[in-house]
C-alpha positions as a Markdown table, in Angstrom:
| # | Residue | x | y | z |
|---|---|---|---|---|
| 1 | Met | -0.1 | 0.4 | 0.0 |
| 2 | Ala | 1.7 | 3.2 | -0.7 |
| 3 | Glu | 1.8 | 6.4 | 1.7 |
| 4 | Pro | 0.8 | 9.1 | 1.6 |
| 5 | Ala | 3.1 | 11.8 | 0.0 |
| 6 | Leu | 4.2 | 14.0 | 3.0 |
| 7 | Gly | 7.0 | 16.4 | 3.0 |
| 8 | Ser | 10.9 | 16.7 | 4.0 |
| 9 | Arg | 10.2 | 19.6 | 6.4 |
| 10 | Ser | 7.2 | 17.8 | 8.5 |
| 11 | Arg | 9.7 | 14.6 | 8.2 |
| 12 | Asp | 12.7 | 16.1 | 9.5 |
| 13 | Leu | 10.6 | 17.9 | 12.2 |
| 14 | Tyr | 9.3 | 14.6 | 13.0 |
| 15 | Glu | 13.0 | 13.6 | 13.4 |
| 16 | Arg | 13.9 | 16.1 | 15.7 |
| 17 | Ala | 10.7 | 15.5 | 17.8 |
| 18 | Lys | 11.5 | 12.1 | 18.6 |
| 19 | Arg | 14.5 | 13.2 | 20.5 |
| 20 | Val | 12.8 | 15.3 | 22.9 |
| 21 | Ile | 9.1 | 14.3 | 22.9 |
| 22 | Pro | 7.9 | 10.4 | 23.0 |
| 23 | Gly | 6.8 | 8.9 | 20.0 |
| 24 | Gly | 7.4 | 12.0 | 18.0 |
| 25 | Val | 3.8 | 13.7 | 19.2 |
| 26 | Asn | 2.1 | 15.4 | 22.1 |
| 27 | Ser | -0.8 | 13.0 | 22.3 |
| 28 | Pro | -0.4 | 9.1 | 20.5 |
| 29 | Ile | -3.5 | 9.7 | 18.5 |
| 30 | Arg | -1.6 | 12.2 | 16.2 |
| 31 | Ala | 0.8 | 9.6 | 15.1 |
| 32 | Phe | 0.5 | 7.8 | 12.1 |
| 33 | Asp | 2.5 | 6.1 | 9.2 |
| 34 | Pro | 5.5 | 6.7 | 8.1 |
| 35 | Tyr | 5.4 | 10.4 | 10.0 |
| 36 | Pro | 3.0 | 13.3 | 10.2 |
| 37 | Phe | 2.4 | 16.3 | 8.5 |
| 38 | Phe | 3.3 | 19.4 | 10.9 |
| 39 | Val | 1.0 | 22.5 | 10.9 |
| 40 | Glu | 2.5 | 26.0 | 10.1 |
| 41 | Arg | -1.5 | 27.6 | 10.2 |
| 42 | Ala | -4.6 | 27.0 | 10.3 |
| 43 | Gly | -7.9 | 28.9 | 8.8 |
| 44 | Gly | -11.4 | 28.1 | 8.0 |
| 45 | Ser | -11.8 | 24.5 | 6.7 |
| 46 | Arg | -8.3 | 24.2 | 6.1 |
| 47 | Leu | -5.1 | 23.1 | 7.9 |
| 48 | Tyr | -1.5 | 24.6 | 6.1 |
| 49 | Asp | 1.6 | 22.3 | 6.5 |
| 50 | Val | 5.1 | 23.5 | 6.9 |
| 51 | Asp | 5.9 | 22.0 | 3.3 |
| 52 | Gly | 3.0 | 24.2 | 1.9 |
| 53 | His | 0.2 | 21.3 | 1.5 |
| 54 | Ala | -3.3 | 22.4 | 2.2 |
| 55 | Tyr | -5.8 | 19.8 | 4.0 |
| 56 | Ile | -9.7 | 20.1 | 4.1 |
| 57 | Asp | -9.9 | 19.3 | 7.7 |
| 58 | Tyr | -12.3 | 16.1 | 8.9 |
| 59 | Cys | -10.8 | 16.0 | 12.7 |
| 60 | Met | -11.3 | 19.5 | 13.8 |
| 61 | Ala | -9.1 | 18.9 | 16.5 |
| 62 | Tyr | -11.5 | 16.0 | 17.5 |
| 63 | Gly | -14.9 | 17.7 | 17.3 |
| 64 | Ala | -13.5 | 20.9 | 19.5 |
| 65 | Leu | -13.6 | 23.1 | 16.7 |
| 66 | Met | -17.3 | 23.9 | 15.4 |
| 67 | Leu | -17.1 | 27.2 | 14.2 |
| 68 | Gly | -13.9 | 26.2 | 12.1 |
| 69 | His | -10.2 | 27.1 | 12.4 |
| 70 | Ala | -9.5 | 31.0 | 13.6 |
| 71 | Pro | -13.0 | 32.1 | 13.0 |
| 72 | Glu | -13.2 | 36.0 | 13.4 |
| 73 | Val | -15.9 | 35.9 | 16.4 |
| 74 | Ile | -13.3 | 33.9 | 18.5 |
| 75 | Ser | -10.5 | 35.8 | 17.6 |
| 76 | Glu | -11.7 | 39.0 | 18.3 |
| 77 | Ala | -12.6 | 37.9 | 21.9 |
| 78 | Val | -9.7 | 36.6 | 22.9 |
| 79 | Lys | -7.3 | 39.5 | 21.3 |
| 80 | Ala | -9.7 | 41.6 | 23.4 |
| 81 | Gln | -9.1 | 39.4 | 26.5 |
| 82 | Leu | -5.1 | 39.4 | 26.1 |
| 83 | Asp | -5.2 | 42.9 | 26.6 |
| 84 | Lys | -6.5 | 42.8 | 30.2 |
| 85 | Gly | -4.2 | 40.0 | 31.0 |
| 86 | Thr | -3.9 | 35.9 | 30.7 |
| 87 | Leu | -4.5 | 34.8 | 34.0 |
| 88 | Tyr | -5.7 | 36.3 | 37.4 |
| 89 | Gly | -6.2 | 33.6 | 40.3 |
| 90 | Ala | -9.2 | 35.4 | 40.8 |
| 91 | Pro | -13.1 | 35.1 | 39.7 |
| 92 | Thr | -14.3 | 36.8 | 36.7 |
| 93 | Glu | -17.9 | 38.2 | 35.7 |
| 94 | Leu | -17.4 | 36.4 | 32.3 |
| 95 | Glu | -17.1 | 33.1 | 34.2 |
| 96 | Val | -20.0 | 33.6 | 36.0 |
| 97 | Glu | -22.0 | 34.8 | 32.6 |
| 98 | Leu | -20.2 | 31.1 | 31.0 |
| 99 | Ala | -22.0 | 29.1 | 33.7 |
| 100 | Glu | -25.4 | 30.8 | 33.6 |
| 101 | Leu | -25.0 | 30.3 | 29.3 |
| 102 | Val | -24.0 | 26.4 | 30.2 |
| 103 | Arg | -27.3 | 26.0 | 32.7 |
| 104 | Arg | -29.6 | 27.5 | 30.4 |
| 105 | Leu | -28.7 | 25.2 | 27.4 |
| 106 | Tyr | -28.0 | 22.1 | 29.8 |
| 107 | Pro | -30.9 | 22.5 | 32.6 |
| 108 | Ser | -29.6 | 18.9 | 34.3 |
| 109 | Val | -26.5 | 21.1 | 34.9 |
| 110 | Glu | -27.4 | 23.2 | 37.9 |
| 111 | Met | -24.1 | 24.1 | 39.0 |
| 112 | Leu | -21.1 | 23.8 | 37.3 |
| 113 | Arg | -16.9 | 24.0 | 37.5 |
| 114 | Leu | -14.6 | 25.2 | 35.3 |
| 115 | Val | -11.3 | 23.1 | 34.7 |
| 116 | Asn | -8.6 | 22.8 | 31.8 |
| 117 | Ser | -9.2 | 19.2 | 30.2 |
| 118 | Gly | -11.7 | 16.8 | 29.4 |
| 119 | Thr | -9.9 | 14.2 | 31.8 |
| 120 | Glu | -10.0 | 16.6 | 34.3 |
| 121 | Ala | -13.5 | 16.8 | 34.2 |
| 122 | Thr | -14.4 | 13.1 | 34.2 |
| 123 | Met | -11.7 | 12.8 | 37.0 |
| 124 | His | -13.4 | 15.1 | 39.2 |
| 125 | Ala | -16.9 | 13.9 | 37.9 |
| 126 | Val | -16.4 | 10.4 | 39.3 |
| 127 | Arg | -14.8 | 12.2 | 42.4 |
| 128 | Ala | -17.9 | 14.3 | 43.2 |
| 129 | Ala | -19.7 | 10.9 | 42.7 |
| 130 | Arg | -17.9 | 8.7 | 45.1 |
| 131 | Gly | -18.3 | 11.4 | 47.3 |
| 132 | Phe | -21.9 | 11.7 | 47.1 |
| 133 | Thr | -22.8 | 8.1 | 47.5 |
| 134 | Gly | -20.5 | 6.6 | 49.8 |
| 135 | Arg | -19.5 | 4.0 | 47.2 |
| 136 | Lys | -16.7 | 2.8 | 45.4 |
| 137 | Lys | -17.4 | 1.4 | 42.2 |
| 138 | Leu | -18.0 | 2.6 | 38.4 |
| 139 | Val | -19.4 | 1.4 | 35.9 |
| 140 | Lys | -17.5 | 2.2 | 32.3 |
| 141 | Phe | -18.3 | 1.1 | 29.1 |
| 142 | Glu | -15.9 | -0.8 | 26.8 |
| 143 | Gly | -14.7 | 1.2 | 24.2 |
| 144 | Cys | -15.5 | 4.1 | 25.9 |
| 145 | Phe | -12.9 | 7.1 | 26.5 |
| 146 | His | -13.2 | 9.2 | 29.5 |
| 147 | Gly | -9.3 | 10.7 | 29.8 |
| 148 | Ser | -5.9 | 9.3 | 31.3 |
| 149 | His | -6.6 | 8.8 | 35.1 |
| 150 | Asp | -6.6 | 5.7 | 36.5 |
| 151 | Cys | -10.2 | 4.4 | 37.3 |
| 152 | Val | -10.5 | 4.7 | 33.2 |
| 153 | Leu | -7.4 | 3.6 | 32.1 |
| 154 | Val | -9.9 | 0.2 | 32.3 |
| 155 | Lys | -10.0 | -2.8 | 29.7 |
| 156 | Ala | -13.0 | -5.6 | 30.6 |
| 157 | Gly | -11.2 | -8.7 | 32.0 |
| 158 | Ser | -12.6 | -12.1 | 32.3 |
| 159 | Gly | -15.6 | -13.3 | 34.1 |
| 160 | Ala | -19.4 | -13.0 | 34.3 |
| 161 | Ala | -18.8 | -10.0 | 36.3 |
| 162 | Trp | -16.6 | -7.7 | 33.6 |
| 163 | Leu | -14.2 | -6.6 | 36.5 |
| 164 | Gly | -11.9 | -4.4 | 34.8 |
| 165 | Val | -8.2 | -4.9 | 34.2 |
| 166 | Pro | -5.6 | -2.0 | 33.7 |
| 167 | Ser | -5.4 | -1.1 | 29.9 |
| 168 | Ser | -2.2 | 0.9 | 30.8 |
| 169 | Leu | 0.9 | 0.2 | 32.9 |
| 170 | Gly | 1.1 | 2.4 | 35.9 |
| 171 | Val | -2.8 | 2.1 | 36.8 |
| 172 | Pro | -2.5 | -0.1 | 39.9 |
| 173 | Glu | -4.8 | -3.9 | 39.7 |
| 174 | Glu | -6.5 | -2.4 | 43.2 |
| 175 | Thr | -7.7 | 0.5 | 41.3 |
| 176 | Ala | -9.2 | -1.4 | 38.5 |
| 177 | Arg | -10.9 | -4.0 | 40.7 |
| 178 | Asn | -13.2 | -1.2 | 41.2 |
| 179 | Thr | -14.2 | -0.2 | 37.9 |
| 180 | Ile | -16.9 | -2.6 | 35.9 |
| 181 | Val | -16.6 | -2.4 | 32.0 |
| 182 | Leu | -19.6 | -3.4 | 30.3 |
| 183 | Pro | -20.2 | -3.8 | 26.5 |
| 184 | Phe | -22.0 | -0.9 | 25.2 |
| 185 | Asn | -25.7 | -1.4 | 23.4 |
| 186 | Asp | -26.3 | -4.7 | 25.7 |
| 187 | Phe | -29.2 | -4.3 | 27.7 |
| 188 | Gly | -28.8 | -7.8 | 29.3 |
| 189 | Ala | -25.5 | -7.2 | 30.8 |
| 190 | Leu | -26.7 | -3.6 | 32.1 |
| 191 | Glu | -29.7 | -4.9 | 34.6 |
| 192 | Glu | -27.3 | -8.5 | 35.4 |
| 193 | Thr | -25.1 | -6.2 | 36.7 |
| 194 | Phe | -27.2 | -3.6 | 38.4 |
| 195 | Glu | -29.1 | -6.9 | 39.8 |
| 196 | Arg | -25.9 | -8.1 | 41.5 |
| 197 | Glu | -24.2 | -5.1 | 42.4 |
| 198 | Gly | -26.5 | -2.2 | 42.1 |
| 199 | Gly | -25.9 | -1.5 | 45.6 |
| 200 | Glu | -22.5 | -0.8 | 45.1 |
| 201 | Ile | -22.3 | 1.3 | 42.4 |
| 202 | Ala | -21.1 | 5.3 | 43.1 |
| 203 | Ala | -21.6 | 5.9 | 39.0 |
| 204 | Val | -22.1 | 5.1 | 35.7 |
| 205 | Leu | -19.9 | 6.6 | 33.5 |
| 206 | Val | -20.9 | 7.0 | 29.9 |
| 207 | Glu | -20.4 | 8.5 | 26.0 |
| 208 | Pro | -24.5 | 8.5 | 25.1 |
| 209 | Val | -22.9 | 8.4 | 21.7 |
| 210 | Met | -19.8 | 6.8 | 21.4 |
| 211 | Ala | -17.3 | 8.8 | 19.3 |
| 212 | Asn | -13.8 | 6.9 | 20.5 |
| 213 | Ser | -14.6 | 3.8 | 18.7 |
| 214 | Gly | -15.3 | 5.4 | 15.6 |
| 215 | Leu | -19.2 | 6.6 | 15.8 |
| 216 | Ile | -21.4 | 4.2 | 17.5 |
| 217 | Leu | -25.0 | 5.7 | 18.2 |
| 218 | Pro | -27.0 | 4.1 | 21.6 |
| 219 | Glu | -29.7 | 1.6 | 20.3 |
| 220 | Lys | -33.6 | 2.8 | 21.3 |
| 221 | Gly | -34.4 | 2.9 | 25.0 |
| 222 | Tyr | -30.7 | 2.2 | 25.8 |
| 223 | Leu | -30.0 | 5.4 | 27.5 |
| 224 | His | -33.6 | 5.5 | 29.2 |
| 225 | Leu | -32.6 | 2.2 | 30.5 |
| 226 | Leu | -29.5 | 3.2 | 31.9 |
| 227 | Arg | -31.5 | 6.5 | 33.4 |
| 228 | Arg | -33.7 | 4.1 | 35.4 |
| 229 | Leu | -31.4 | 1.5 | 36.9 |
| 230 | Thr | -29.4 | 4.3 | 38.0 |
| 231 | Arg | -31.9 | 5.9 | 39.6 |
| 232 | Asp | -33.6 | 2.8 | 41.2 |
| 233 | His | -30.1 | 1.9 | 42.9 |
| 234 | Gly | -28.9 | 5.3 | 44.2 |
| 235 | Ser | -26.6 | 5.5 | 41.5 |
| 236 | Val | -25.3 | 8.8 | 40.0 |
| 237 | Leu | -25.3 | 8.9 | 35.7 |
| 238 | Ile | -23.0 | 11.1 | 34.7 |
| 239 | Phe | -22.9 | 11.8 | 31.0 |
| 240 | Asp | -19.3 | 12.4 | 29.4 |
| 241 | Glu | -20.4 | 15.1 | 26.6 |
| 242 | Ile | -16.9 | 16.3 | 26.3 |
| 243 | Val | -17.5 | 15.1 | 22.1 |
| 244 | Thr | -21.3 | 15.8 | 21.6 |
| 245 | Gly | -21.8 | 18.8 | 24.0 |
| 246 | Phe | -23.0 | 21.5 | 21.7 |
| 247 | Arg | -22.3 | 19.6 | 19.3 |
| 248 | Val | -25.0 | 16.9 | 18.1 |
| 249 | Ala | -27.5 | 19.3 | 19.4 |
| 250 | Pro | -27.2 | 22.7 | 21.4 |
| 251 | Gly | -28.1 | 20.7 | 24.8 |
| 252 | Gly | -25.9 | 17.8 | 23.6 |
| 253 | Ala | -27.2 | 14.4 | 23.6 |
| 254 | Gln | -29.1 | 14.7 | 26.3 |
| 255 | Glu | -31.3 | 16.8 | 24.7 |
| 256 | Arg | -31.5 | 14.9 | 21.5 |
| 257 | Tyr | -32.4 | 11.8 | 23.0 |
| 258 | Gly | -34.4 | 13.2 | 26.1 |
| 259 | Val | -33.0 | 11.8 | 29.0 |
| 260 | Arg | -31.4 | 14.0 | 32.1 |
| 261 | Pro | -28.4 | 12.7 | 33.9 |
| 262 | Asp | -27.5 | 13.6 | 37.0 |
| 263 | Met | -23.9 | 15.1 | 35.9 |
| 264 | Thr | -22.5 | 16.1 | 32.7 |
| 265 | Thr | -19.2 | 16.8 | 31.9 |
| 266 | Leu | -18.1 | 19.2 | 28.9 |
| 267 | Gly | -15.1 | 20.2 | 26.8 |
| 268 | Lys | -13.9 | 20.7 | 23.0 |
| 269 | Val | -16.8 | 23.1 | 21.4 |
| 270 | Leu | -17.1 | 24.6 | 24.8 |
| 271 | Gly | -13.8 | 26.0 | 24.9 |
| 272 | Gly | -13.8 | 27.3 | 21.3 |
| 273 | Gly | -10.7 | 25.7 | 20.5 |
| 274 | Phe | -8.9 | 26.8 | 23.6 |
| 275 | Pro | -8.3 | 24.3 | 26.6 |
| 276 | Met | -11.5 | 24.5 | 29.0 |
| 277 | Ala | -14.1 | 21.7 | 30.0 |
| 278 | Ala | -16.4 | 21.5 | 32.5 |
| 279 | Phe | -18.0 | 19.1 | 35.1 |
| 280 | Gly | -21.6 | 19.5 | 36.1 |
| 281 | Gly | -25.3 | 18.4 | 37.6 |
| 282 | Arg | -27.6 | 18.5 | 40.7 |
| 283 | Arg | -27.3 | 21.0 | 43.1 |
| 284 | Glu | -26.6 | 18.6 | 45.8 |
| 285 | Ile | -24.1 | 16.6 | 44.2 |
| 286 | Met | -22.1 | 19.3 | 43.3 |
| 287 | Glu | -22.4 | 21.0 | 47.1 |
| 288 | Lys | -20.2 | 18.1 | 48.1 |
| 289 | Leu | -17.2 | 20.2 | 46.9 |
| 290 | Ser | -14.9 | 22.4 | 48.2 |
| 291 | Pro | -15.2 | 25.1 | 50.0 |
| 292 | Leu | -18.7 | 23.9 | 51.0 |
| 293 | Gly | -18.4 | 20.1 | 51.2 |
| 294 | Pro | -15.5 | 17.8 | 51.8 |
| 295 | Val | -14.9 | 16.6 | 48.3 |
| 296 | Tyr | -11.5 | 18.8 | 47.5 |
| 297 | Gln | -10.9 | 20.0 | 43.8 |
| 298 | Ala | -9.2 | 22.6 | 42.5 |
| 299 | Gly | -7.2 | 24.2 | 40.0 |
| 300 | Thr | -4.8 | 27.4 | 39.2 |
| 301 | Phe | -6.3 | 27.7 | 35.6 |
| 302 | Ser | -9.5 | 26.6 | 36.0 |
| 303 | Gly | -11.8 | 29.3 | 34.8 |
| 304 | Asn | -8.6 | 30.6 | 33.3 |
| 305 | Pro | -10.2 | 34.3 | 31.4 |
| 306 | Val | -8.9 | 33.7 | 27.9 |
| 307 | Ser | -10.5 | 30.3 | 27.3 |
| 308 | Val | -13.7 | 31.6 | 29.0 |
| 309 | Ala | -13.4 | 34.7 | 26.4 |
| 310 | Ala | -13.0 | 32.3 | 23.5 |
| 311 | Gly | -15.7 | 29.8 | 24.9 |
| 312 | His | -18.2 | 32.7 | 26.1 |
| 313 | Ala | -17.9 | 34.0 | 22.4 |
| 314 | Thr | -18.6 | 30.3 | 21.3 |
| 315 | Leu | -21.8 | 29.9 | 23.2 |
| 316 | Arg | -23.6 | 33.4 | 22.4 |
| 317 | Tyr | -22.7 | 32.8 | 18.5 |
| 318 | Leu | -24.1 | 29.2 | 18.9 |
| 319 | Ile | -27.5 | 30.4 | 20.8 |
| 320 | Asp | -27.6 | 33.1 | 18.3 |
| 321 | Asn | -27.2 | 31.2 | 15.3 |
| 322 | Gly | -28.3 | 27.7 | 16.0 |
| 323 | Ser | -31.5 | 28.0 | 14.4 |
| 324 | Arg | -29.5 | 28.3 | 11.0 |
| 325 | Ile | -26.1 | 26.1 | 11.9 |
| 326 | Tyr | -27.5 | 23.0 | 13.1 |
| 327 | Pro | -29.6 | 21.9 | 10.6 |
| 328 | Glu | -27.0 | 23.2 | 7.7 |
| 329 | Leu | -24.3 | 21.2 | 9.5 |
| 330 | Glu | -27.1 | 17.7 | 9.4 |
| 331 | Arg | -27.8 | 18.9 | 5.8 |
| 332 | Lys | -24.0 | 18.5 | 4.4 |
| 333 | Arg | -23.0 | 15.2 | 7.1 |
| 334 | Glu | -25.9 | 13.7 | 5.5 |
| 335 | Glu | -25.1 | 14.6 | 2.3 |
| 336 | Leu | -21.3 | 12.8 | 2.7 |
| 337 | Thr | -22.5 | 9.9 | 4.7 |
| 338 | Arg | -25.1 | 9.3 | 1.8 |
| 339 | Ala | -21.8 | 9.6 | -0.6 |
| 340 | Leu | -19.9 | 7.3 | 1.4 |
| 341 | Ala | -22.8 | 4.7 | 1.3 |
| 342 | Asp | -23.5 | 5.1 | -2.0 |
| 343 | Leu | -20.0 | 5.2 | -3.8 |
| 344 | Ser | -19.0 | 2.1 | -1.2 |
| 345 | Glu | -21.6 | -0.2 | -3.1 |
| 346 | Glu | -20.2 | 1.3 | -6.8 |
| 347 | His | -17.0 | -0.1 | -5.5 |
| 348 | Gly | -18.1 | -3.7 | -4.1 |
| 349 | Leu | -17.0 | -2.9 | -0.7 |
| 350 | Ser | -19.1 | -3.9 | 2.6 |
| 351 | Val | -19.5 | -0.8 | 5.0 |
| 352 | Gln | -21.4 | 0.4 | 8.0 |
| 353 | Val | -22.0 | 4.1 | 7.5 |
| 354 | His | -22.6 | 5.9 | 10.7 |
| 355 | Gly | -23.6 | 9.6 | 11.3 |
| 356 | Leu | -25.7 | 11.8 | 13.5 |
| 357 | Ala | -25.7 | 15.6 | 13.4 |
| 358 | Ser | -22.1 | 16.7 | 12.7 |
| 359 | Met | -19.9 | 13.8 | 13.3 |
| 360 | Phe | -19.9 | 10.7 | 10.8 |
| 361 | Gln | -17.6 | 7.7 | 9.8 |
| 362 | Val | -17.2 | 4.8 | 8.1 |
| 363 | Phe | -16.5 | 1.3 | 9.1 |
| 364 | Phe | -14.9 | -1.4 | 6.4 |
| 365 | Thr | -17.0 | -4.5 | 7.8 |
| 366 | Pro | -19.8 | -6.0 | 6.6 |
| 367 | Asn | -20.9 | -6.3 | 10.2 |
| 368 | Pro | -23.4 | -4.6 | 11.8 |
| 369 | Val | -21.8 | -2.0 | 14.4 |
| 370 | Arg | -22.9 | -1.8 | 17.8 |
| 371 | Asp | -20.2 | -1.7 | 19.8 |
| 372 | His | -16.6 | -1.8 | 20.4 |
| 373 | Ala | -16.4 | -5.4 | 20.1 |
| 374 | Ser | -18.7 | -5.4 | 16.5 |
| 375 | Ala | -16.0 | -1.9 | 15.3 |
| 376 | Arg | -12.5 | -4.0 | 16.2 |
| 377 | Leu | -14.0 | -6.5 | 13.5 |
| 378 | Ser | -13.2 | -3.3 | 10.6 |
| 379 | Asp | -10.7 | -4.0 | 8.0 |
| 380 | Leu | -8.0 | -1.7 | 9.2 |
| 381 | Arg | -5.5 | -2.5 | 6.2 |
| 382 | Arg | -8.6 | -0.9 | 3.9 |
| 383 | Phe | -9.0 | 2.3 | 6.1 |
| 384 | Arg | -5.4 | 2.7 | 6.3 |
| 385 | Ala | -5.4 | 2.5 | 2.3 |
| 386 | Tyr | -8.4 | 4.9 | 2.0 |
| 387 | Phe | -7.0 | 7.2 | 4.6 |
| 388 | Ala | -3.5 | 7.3 | 3.1 |
| 389 | Ser | -5.7 | 8.1 | -0.5 |
| 390 | Leu | -7.7 | 10.7 | 0.7 |
| 391 | Leu | -4.6 | 12.7 | 2.4 |
| 392 | Gly | -2.7 | 12.9 | -1.0 |
| 393 | Asp | -6.0 | 13.9 | -2.4 |
| 394 | Gly | -5.5 | 16.9 | 0.5 |
| 395 | Ile | -8.2 | 15.8 | 2.7 |
| 396 | Phe | -7.0 | 15.1 | 6.4 |
| 397 | Ile | -9.6 | 12.8 | 8.4 |
| 398 | Pro | -8.8 | 11.0 | 12.1 |
| 399 | Pro | -6.0 | 8.6 | 11.2 |
| 400 | Ser | -7.9 | 5.7 | 13.2 |
| 401 | Gln | -10.7 | 3.4 | 12.2 |
| 402 | Phe | -11.8 | 4.2 | 15.8 |
| 403 | Glu | -12.4 | 7.7 | 16.0 |
| 404 | Thr | -14.8 | 9.9 | 14.4 |
| 405 | Cys | -15.1 | 13.0 | 11.4 |
| 406 | Phe | -16.3 | 16.4 | 12.1 |
| 407 | Leu | -17.9 | 19.3 | 10.2 |
| 408 | Ser | -17.5 | 22.7 | 10.9 |
| 409 | Thr | -19.7 | 25.9 | 9.5 |
| 410 | Ala | -16.8 | 26.8 | 7.6 |
| 411 | His | -17.4 | 24.0 | 5.4 |
| 412 | Thr | -18.8 | 24.5 | 2.2 |
| 413 | Asp | -20.8 | 23.1 | -0.3 |
| 414 | Glu | -17.5 | 23.6 | -2.7 |
| 415 | Asp | -15.3 | 21.4 | -0.2 |
| 416 | Leu | -18.0 | 18.4 | 0.2 |
| 417 | Lys | -18.0 | 17.9 | -3.9 |
| 418 | Leu | -13.8 | 18.5 | -3.5 |
| 419 | Thr | -14.5 | 15.6 | -0.5 |
| 420 | Ile | -16.8 | 13.2 | -2.7 |
| 421 | Glu | -14.4 | 13.1 | -5.5 |
| 422 | Ala | -11.7 | 12.0 | -2.9 |
| 423 | Phe | -13.9 | 9.9 | -1.5 |
| 424 | Asp | -14.5 | 7.8 | -4.8 |
| 425 | Arg | -10.6 | 7.4 | -5.4 |
| 426 | Ala | -9.7 | 6.3 | -1.6 |
| 427 | Leu | -12.7 | 3.4 | -1.8 |
| 428 | Gly | -11.5 | 2.3 | -4.7 |
| 429 | Arg | -7.9 | 2.0 | -3.2 |
| 430 | Ala | -9.3 | 0.5 | -0.5 |
| 431 | Ala | -11.8 | -2.1 | -2.3 |
| 432 | Ser | -8.2 | -3.1 | -4.0 |
| 433 | Ala | -6.2 | -3.6 | -0.5 |
| 434 | Ser | -6.2 | -7.0 | 0.8 |
| 435 | Gly | -8.6 | -7.6 | 3.8 |
């Protein structure tokens, strides 16, 4: 399989990076063979690398850039804030206004705390749930990604209870033993687990729409079952909406599917391209946090005024223009997913094409994809050929089969036309790649 044509400056920078940065990248999802391109600048729907190549971007910083690269509304807000200072170590009026905007869009979030990353948000949400319930056990789902803290870097182990085992060195086995890992969309496994251990489960942490095993949607009634079981057993239901928040609907997956969790984590779109996340939920849970209660959480950069300015500008823009933005993004996504399905059939490929709102992914498998295990049956060789072909045609998607593609308001109909033409060539090359 031919590798994409990448430039010599990116290759040289990668060699330099490997000497001072593990694997040459500051996040493993940025790595791909033979080496990643290095970005010089970005604008609108496009990335520009150090070798002068331009790419239509469907990674969009893994979903964070709802308004595209360097949108004027965010740039202006950030520039205005920079003149006022970058960090205070004291509260600001704008962070209160931002929290009020979030609460307006997410009625389940009665109170919230701002943090700096999705990892922080889920870590503190789990701690708050454990402090509130006085219980230890956490239920998560195989293939859902919730950051890189110990209790979520756990995979399913053997045995009927799906007891967790560490998925990374450095995670103590005794920590993993308090995490139960279940298959997503498995109604029976969920009911059996709560029947057996419901009184010990502090929280269920779930991506209501899986976006880290590719894009996998919840089956009808699954999220409602989660809600009923957690309520009946006094467990805290945490929706990890780091990816889906503000993207699948203004009020996220909980608005789209009509399920109200006890706690929510938000990030990516919330920060408008700057590092910011949040966790929040029912007042009685959030009031357990210091300085009101005994659950400790703190952070020097939490509520950073530059990130808050970017986030506030993003949410205001989405609120003011949402009636136009969300239907338009869905229309464009439907055009891309329809093209992927039709062109795959023309090339004799059996694939699964998933899409929701402005998110989509194609799985190179003839089998339905409903959980992590079925996603892993995908033909990765075909995906690599597809990815390499698209990159060579100036289309950048996440390098892994197990990620999700994203549209932004900056993507134009001309971008879609060029992308669909590239899909045709890429699927042809995928069809010729031996499985």
